[in-house]
N, C-alpha and C positions, 0 to 999 in steps of 0.2 A: 504493500500500500504506500502511496505517496504521502509525505508529511503534510500535504494540503490538497484539498479537492480542486479539480479544474472545472470551471464554469463553462459550459458549452451547450449550444443547441444547433441541430442540423439546419434550423431556420435562420441562422446568422447570415447565410448567403443572400446578398443584395439583388441577385438575379440581374446582372448588368450586361449579360451577353458578351460580345467581343469588346473588351474595355481594358485600358491600361491598369486599372485596379482589379487584381485577381481575387474577387470576393469568394471564390471557391476555395481559397487558401485555408479557410477555417476548417472545412471538412478534410482537406488533404493533410493538414497538420494533425487533426484528431486521428485520422486513419494511420498516419505514420507513428504516432505515439502508441497506438495499439499494436501495430505490426512489429515495432522494435521492442515491444514489451516494456517501454518506459512507463506506461500506465496500463491499468486494467480497466475494463468497462465500468467497474464499481468506483473508479477514481473520478469519474465525470458526474457533475450535477447539472441538471437542467434548470435554467433560470425561468422565473415568471417574467412576462413583459412588465416594464415599468408602468405604473398606473398613469392616467392622464394627469392626476393630481401631482404625481412626482415630476412629470415633464413640465408642468406649469409652475413649478418652483423656480425654473430658469427661463422658460420660453414664453413668448407673448401669445396670448390666446388666439389671435388672428393667424399666426404662423402655424400653430398646432392644428387649428380647424382646417386650414387649407391643405395641410399634409393629410389629415384624416379623410377629407372629402375629395381629394384629388383635384383641387381648384387652384393649384399653383399657376402663376402667370408664366408666359413664355420666358420672360426675363429671369424669373426666379429659377426656372429649370436650367437655363443657360448658366446662371451663377453657380448652381449646385453641381453641374458638370456630370450628372448621372441621370439615366432615364427614370421617369416616375413609374412606379408600379405599387400595387398593394403589398407585394412581398417585400419591396424595398422599405416601405413604411413600417411594416411588421418587424423587419430585421432591426431597424433603428430602435424601436421600443424594446425589443428583446435585448439588444446590446446594452441599453441603459439599465435594464433590469439586471443584466449580468454583471455590470460594473458595481451596482448597488450591492449585489450578493457577494462579489469578490471583496468589496470594502468591508462588509460585515465579517466575512471569514478572516480577513487580515487581522481584525481586532481580536478574533478568537485564537488564531493559529500563528500569528506573526506575519504570514504571507497569504495573500489571496491572489488567484490567477484567473483572469477572464480571457478565454481563448477568443478574443474579439475586442471591440471597443477602441477607444482612443480617438474619437471623432472631434478633434480640437479646433476645427475651422468653423463649427456651427456657432452662430450668434443668437441672441434671444429672439430676433425677429426675422432671421433668414438663414439659409444654408449656403455654404461655399465649399469648393474643393473636395467634393465627394462626401461632405458631412452635413446631415440634416438636423441631427439632434446631438447636443454636447453631453454625452454620457458621463464624462468626468465631472462636469459641473452639477449634473443632476444627482450623482452619487454623493458629492460633498454636501449639497443642500439637504438631501434626504437624511443623511446621518446627523447633520447639525440640527435639523428640525426634530429628529427623534431624541436628541440629547446624548447621542452616543459619542460625539466629539464636539469640541468647540473650534479647534484650529487644525487646518489641513494644509499640506504642501503638495503642489503639482510639480513633478519633475519631468519635463517634456524633452525627451531625447530623439524625437522625430527630426528628420533633416529640415523640415519646414517649421517656421515659426508658429507657435500656438496662438494665433491671433484671436480666435473666438473666445478661448479660455481667458486670455489676458483682458479682453474687453468686458467679459462677464464679471470678473472679480476686481476690476479696476477700482481702487479706493477702498476695498474691503480689507480691513486689517486682520480679519480672521483667516484669510487664505493667502498663502505665499505662492506665487507662480514663478517658476524657473523655466526658461526655454533656452536650450542650446541648439543652434541651427546654422545652416548656411545662409549668410546674409543676402547674397545675390541670388535669391530663389524666391519662389512663391511663399507667401503673398507679398504683393508690392507694398501694401500698407501694413505696418507692424505696430499695432497698439502696444505701448510699453507693458511688459511683464514686471513683476517685482524685481526680477533679475533676468536680463537678457544677455546671453553670451553669443555675440555675433562672430561667426567664423568665416574666414576667407575661403575662396574656392580651393578645392584640392587638398585640404588639410587631412593628414593621416592620423594613425593611432596615437603616437606619442603626444603631439600637441593637443589633440582632442581630449585625451585623458587628463593631461595636465590642467587644461583650462576648466574642464568639468569638475575635476577634483577640488581645485581651489575654490570655485564658486559654490559648489554644493556643500562642502564642509563648512564654509563660512555661513551659508544660509541656514543649515541645520543648527549650528551653535547659536545663531542670533534669534531664530524664530521658534525653535523647539515645537514642531507640530505634534499632534496626537495621531496623525495618519499621513502617510505619503502615498500619492497615486503616481505611479511610474509609467510613463508612455515609452515603451521599449520599441520604438520604431526601427524597422529593418532597413530603412532607406538611407542612412549614412554610409551604407555599403558601397564599395568602390565600383561595383557594376550595376548600380541602380539607374533605371532609366529617367527618373525624375529628381535625382540627387546629383550633386557635384562635389561630394566629399570622397575620401579615399580610405575609409576604414576597412579592415580585413575581418574575416570571421573571428579571429582571435582577439582583435581589438574590440569588437562588439561584445564578446564574452567578458572582457575586462571591464568594459563599461557597465555591464549588468552586475558584475561583482561589486564594483565601486558603489553603485546606487543602492543595491539591496543590502549588502553588508554594512554600508555606511549608516543606513537607517536603523537596521536591527541592533547594531552596536550601541546606538543611542536609545534603545528601547522603543523605537518607533515602528509600528506595523506598516507593511508595504502591500498595497493592492496594485497588481501589474495588469496593464492592458497593452494590446499589441500595436495599435496605430498603423502607420503606413509601411509599405514595402513593395517595390516595383522592379525587382531585379530582372535582368534580361532573361535569365532562367528562373522560372517561378520556384523551382526546387531549391534555389539558393535562399529565396525569401522564407520558404518553409523551414529550411535548416537553421536560419538565424533565429526564428521564433522558437523552434524546438530547443535551441541552445539556451535561450533565456529561461525556459522552464527547467532545463537541466542544471543551470547555475543556481536557480532558486532552491532546487532540491538539495544540491551539494552543500549550500550554505546552511540550510536548516539542519541537515544531518550532521555537519561538523559542529554546529552549536549544541546539538543534543548530546554528542559524544563529550564535548568540553564540559558539559554540566555533570 
């Protein structure tokens, strides 16, 4: 048995057809975990969709209604950059429910893992960049409303700036947003996070880990959150189609260790979501996500032995 359950639903697939975002990756990752015996079927838990009440803790009623009724404008669909379908909307509600569940499990187990989520470009009143609902923000607001936490930190290691998350939590002293990203990349407008680490094109493992480590350790010491939500994007990878950084498989694993171990060392639970990944070979994206889960298991097992 894994030291943490993996939150997953077959309905995470956004049904995008031929698209640069391979939303079938969730099923492929699940199947690989079973095939390689990293996980057994009993290690997976099915989330409930977030309730409309959960979604409305973050999103404007008009946006939620247009999503649910299929009445998005042509301009809104262009900005979203994915085709509208009922399955797409259902998948976003499920992903938000999955991140809420992973966050609750993190508070119980030290680590929670949503085999999905990380839709950080969604704003309260519109979607952008393949993201219709900001599951990260929904999970933070749900746990705050339940009284489970007061302070949360978002550690966004996707190659793209977390613009929606930064805008949602702007001026909110209860949530610290950290985004490390390629500066000359989507989105063109980057609302300030609590800490933005802007990276030049082509940066590799050593500089990335140095910059992240310095910023992350300082943020943890200063803010002391009760929960960290970690966006473990696969797209800083050197062969990503939508990224321009040069991280290797090993560099990305070191990034995962840095973030997960750094939080747990301070007694801070970590909920992990996958975010983006658009490698030329989709197998590479699946490998990077599988490695994140393996690093989380390795860290929890080492900590259990140390006790």
